BATI-376911 format. One record per residue (C-alpha): x, y, z; residue number from 1. Coordinates in pm, whole numbers, plus 50000, padded with zeros to 5 digits. Example, Ala and Ser with C-alpha at 12.3 -4.5 7.8 and 13.67 -1.06 7.14 Angstrom:
@xx 51230; yy 49550; zz 50780; k 1
@xx 51367; yy 49894; zz 50714; k 2
***
This chain:
@xx 60206; yy 05745; zz 72916; k 1
@xx 60100; yy 06097; zz 72914; k 2
@xx 60179; yy 06393; zz 73184; k 3
@xx 59879; yy 06653; zz 73197; k 4
@xx 59861; yy 06998; zz 73363; k 5
@xx 59637; yy 07299; zz 73362; k 6
@xx 59662; yy 07642; zz 73555; k 7
@xx 59517; yy 07944; zz 73581; k 8
@xx 59685; yy 08283; zz 73683; k 9
@xx 59429; yy 08454; zz 73954; k 10
@xx 59201; yy 08145; zz 73953; k 11
@xx 58991; yy 08204; zz 73761; k 12
@xx 59203; yy 08390; zz 73508; k 13
@xx 59409; yy 08349; zz 73216; k 14
@xx 59427; yy 07995; zz 73196; k 15
@xx 59617; yy 07728; zz 72998; k 16
@xx 59677; yy 07338; zz 72979; k 17
@xx 59956; yy 07095; zz 72886; k 18
@xx 59987; yy 06743; zz 72776; k 19
@xx 60331; yy 06582; zz 72696; k 20
@xx 60274; yy 06207; zz 72568; k 21
@xx 60548; yy 05937; zz 72524; k 22
@xx 60561; yy 05648; zz 72399; k 23
@xx 60687; yy 05253; zz 72579; k 24
@xx 61054; yy 05375; zz 72464; k 25
@xx 61031; yy 05691; zz 72656; k 26
@xx 61013; yy 05904; zz 72307; k 27
@xx 60816; yy 06206; zz 72310; k 28
@xx 60552; yy 06165; zz 72056; k 29
@xx 60336; yy 06465; zz 72110; k 30
@xx 60322; yy 06771; zz 72304; k 31
@xx 59989; yy 06953; zz 72334; k 32
@xx 59877; yy 07295; zz 72481; k 33
@xx 59627; yy 07551; zz 72494; k 34
@xx 59485; yy 07858; zz 72597; k 35
@xx 59123; yy 07889; zz 72723; k 36
@xx 59089; yy 08280; zz 72804; k 37
@xx 58956; yy 08312; zz 73179; k 38
@xx 58893; yy 07995; zz 73347; k 39
@xx 58973; yy 07844; zz 73684; k 40
@xx 59292; yy 07596; zz 73745; k 41
@xx 59070; yy 07316; zz 73799; k 42
@xx 58875; yy 07393; zz 73456; k 43
@xx 59234; yy 07371; zz 73295; k 44
@xx 59324; yy 07041; zz 73473; k 45
@xx 59009; yy 06885; zz 73290; k 46
@xx 59086; yy 07063; zz 72955; k 47
@xx 59433; yy 06867; zz 72958; k 48
@xx 59241; yy 06554; zz 73019; k 49
@xx 58997; yy 06606; zz 72737; k 50
@xx 59280; yy 06695; zz 72482; k 51
@xx 59477; yy 06377; zz 72596; k 52
@xx 59150; yy 06168; zz 72569; k 53
@xx 59089; yy 06301; zz 72210; k 54
@xx 59397; yy 06261; zz 72106; k 55
@xx 59429; yy 05920; zz 72242; k 56
@xx 59106; yy 05827; zz 72048; k 57
@xx 59187; yy 05953; zz 71704; k 58
@xx 59574; yy 05774; zz 71764; k 59
@xx 59411; yy 05449; zz 71808; k 60
@xx 59582; yy 05419; zz 72182; k 61
@xx 59533; yy 05066; zz 72349; k 62
@xx 59660; yy 05160; zz 72666; k 63
@xx 59681; yy 05500; zz 72817; k 64
@xx 59857; yy 05570; zz 73150; k 65
@xx 59786; yy 05946; zz 73247; k 66
@xx 60000; yy 06103; zz 73536; k 67
@xx 59896; yy 06442; zz 73685; k 68
@xx 59966; yy 06674; zz 73963; k 69
@xx 59639; yy 06754; zz 74044; k 70
@xx 59464; yy 06531; zz 74335; k 71
@xx 59134; yy 06671; zz 74306; k 72
@xx 59138; yy 06559; zz 73939; k 73
@xx 59257; yy 06227; zz 73985; k 74
@xx 59034; yy 06145; zz 74261; k 75
@xx 58706; yy 06264; zz 74073; k 76
@xx 58807; yy 06063; zz 73781; k 77
@xx 58870; yy 05769; zz 73997; k 78
@xx 58552; yy 05809; zz 74161; k 79
@xx 58704; yy 05926; zz 74514; k 80
@xx 58595; yy 06231; zz 74508; k 81
@xx 58238; yy 06387; zz 74446; k 82
@xx 58209; yy 06624; zz 74144; k 83
@xx 58025; yy 06908; zz 74314; k 84
@xx 58053; yy 07239; zz 74079; k 85
@xx 57812; yy 07264; zz 73809; k 86
@xx 58113; yy 07325; zz 73527; k 87
@xx 58319; yy 07040; zz 73638; k 88
@xx 58037; yy 06811; zz 73620; k 89
@xx 57994; yy 06854; zz 73266; k 90
@xx 58401; yy 06841; zz 73181; k 91
@xx 58393; yy 06525; zz 73436; k 92
@xx 58098; yy 06328; zz 73187; k 93
@xx 58285; yy 06430; zz 72904; k 94
@xx 58601; yy 06265; zz 73010; k 95
@xx 58441; yy 05940; zz 73135; k 96
@xx 58247; yy 05910; zz 72833; k 97
@xx 58601; yy 05921; zz 72634; k 98
@xx 58788; yy 05720; zz 72897; k 99
@xx 58498; yy 05430; zz 72834; k 100
@xx 58556; yy 05448; zz 72455; k 101
@xx 58964; yy 05380; zz 72520; k 102
@xx 59032; yy 05031; zz 72574; k 103
@xx 59251; yy 05049; zz 72887; k 104
@xx 59334; yy 05419; zz 73075; k 105
@xx 59437; yy 05422; zz 73452; k 106
@xx 59495; yy 05771; zz 73593; k 107
@xx 59755; yy 05867; zz 73837; k 108
@xx 59846; yy 06089; zz 74082; k 109
@xx 60253; yy 06241; zz 74102; k 110
@xx 60386; yy 06507; zz 74260; k 111
@xx 60426; yy 06863; zz 74094; k 112
@xx 60778; yy 06799; zz 74024; k 113
@xx 60744; yy 06479; zz 73833; k 114
@xx 60508; yy 06698; zz 73572; k 115
@xx 60716; yy 06956; zz 73446; k 116
@xx 60714; yy 06902; zz 73092; k 117
@xx 60322; yy 06921; zz 73136; k 118
@xx 60372; yy 07196; zz 73384; k 119
@xx 60587; yy 07395; zz 73120; k 120
@xx 60357; yy 07315; zz 72849; k 121
@xx 60063; yy 07495; zz 73035; k 122
@xx 60259; yy 07778; zz 73095; k 123
@xx 60406; yy 07819; zz 72746; k 124
@xx 59991; yy 07829; zz 72657; k 125
@xx 59937; yy 08119; zz 72958; k 126
@xx 60244; yy 08331; zz 72814; k 127
@xx 60162; yy 08300; zz 72467; k 128
@xx 59825; yy 08264; zz 72496; k 129
@xx 59816; yy 08008; zz 72182; k 130
@xx 59730; yy 07673; zz 72140; k 131
@xx 59914; yy 07400; zz 71946; k 132
@xx 59588; yy 07289; zz 71808; k 133
@xx 59215; yy 07331; zz 71818; k 134
@xx 59125; yy 07310; zz 72151; k 135
@xx 58893; yy 06997; zz 72278; k 136
@xx 58574; yy 06936; zz 72164; k 137
@xx 58414; yy 06862; zz 72450; k 138
@xx 58538; yy 07230; zz 72564; k 139
@xx 58374; yy 07386; zz 72239; k 140
@xx 58034; yy 07215; zz 72302; k 141
@xx 58005; yy 07311; zz 72676; k 142
@xx 57692; yy 07552; zz 72765; k 143
@xx 57819; yy 07895; zz 72887; k 144
@xx 57884; yy 07842; zz 73265; k 145
@xx 58040; yy 08069; zz 73514; k 146
@xx 58445; yy 08041; zz 73477; k 147
@xx 58441; yy 07803; zz 73195; k 148
@xx 58677; yy 07921; zz 72895; k 149
@xx 58590; yy 08208; zz 72705; k 150
@xx 58696; yy 08115; zz 72378; k 151
@xx 58738; yy 08412; zz 72147; k 152
***
């Protein structure tokens, strides 16, 4: 099970994401976070999803339950909402490709109060302007779009 979160201060503004992964026994197996530079909160939410999906693929995850407090992201990934913003279209397509490469992925919405670990990691990224590792490849491959991460 994995909790994901993204945020931006100013929207757009300094942005970051957090990913908190637990195994079946509830033990923390990974905590990922990343500073995105100037981006929107929705871009940061997608960055968290992409970071998790790349991690899960690298680790050979068989099943993945993703919990997010972003109703927009969850509903877009499930196909319940259309993706209209050009920048999010690119991120959405990258996420769908990664999801298709994994055996089983479920994405669920949770209230903000049940997403505190991922939120803390996203805030850590923004506060420290730092990342726990390289940003997701899907973000590094993006063409320049308004309010996409400005990677320095």
